[in-house]
C-alpha angles and dihedrals in degrees: 000000000000130000127218115195120197115197124218145116125271122237139064095271091064098049110119095011123136091246091059098057089110090061091048090054092049092048090055092043089053091048089054102039109008132114124201130351126303116262131202111265136141093011088301146065114280123195130178127233139169129215115188091333095313114126113231130187117212111205127187108183113222093198097097119259100282093055099044093123090067087069101034100049097053091046092050091048095045092054091040091232126171112234092252089060092068131063129193120215115203146151123266122197091191092067124076116259110285098008116137122210122184116194132182092210141335147125126314092252086217094299103144096213091054090046090059095042091052090049093049096043092043093227145072089214103105130099122261138180112215117198119205114237095173129247126291115264116250114293093014118128111236092229091054091046097054089049092051124096125248115265122244091259092049098047097076090050091051094046089056090044091055089054092050091046090055090049089051094049091051088051090050089056093046097041125003144270094277091057090051092048089054095045103041112021097076097049 
């Protein structure tokens, strides 16, 4: 089994925000590969999927971004997964809009959900897919920016990005993180 974690914030006011791109990716991945409805588990919503016979859990923590580890760590432990059997999908304001970056490990880069997951897992050594949401305009606070919605001109780019992210996650399940880094990081 593998576990894909999509980061975001619960509640209507966060739907469609830059910070919730991880949830958007998981929703599309579930539409493509999922079976059944999500259920409440591990302080989140957990859905099941299959990719070429491989069982996959899809977890959206409902803990708010800065407490994501409180959902991820119990799920990892329950399924007795090694850290390389889970991948975290999150926004990154340091990447250009629509850019994908797979990584096998690394720092949080200031992303609050990753900060908490690293703290709870006790390691930076787990795969992640960072999705570029662009940088804040001049004089914008970063916190306000990540909680803003994509503009009309940005939305088509992000819809295509969500599709590519789902393709990449399916490739991660079929192959590995190195394959995804080679295939998706340069585009």
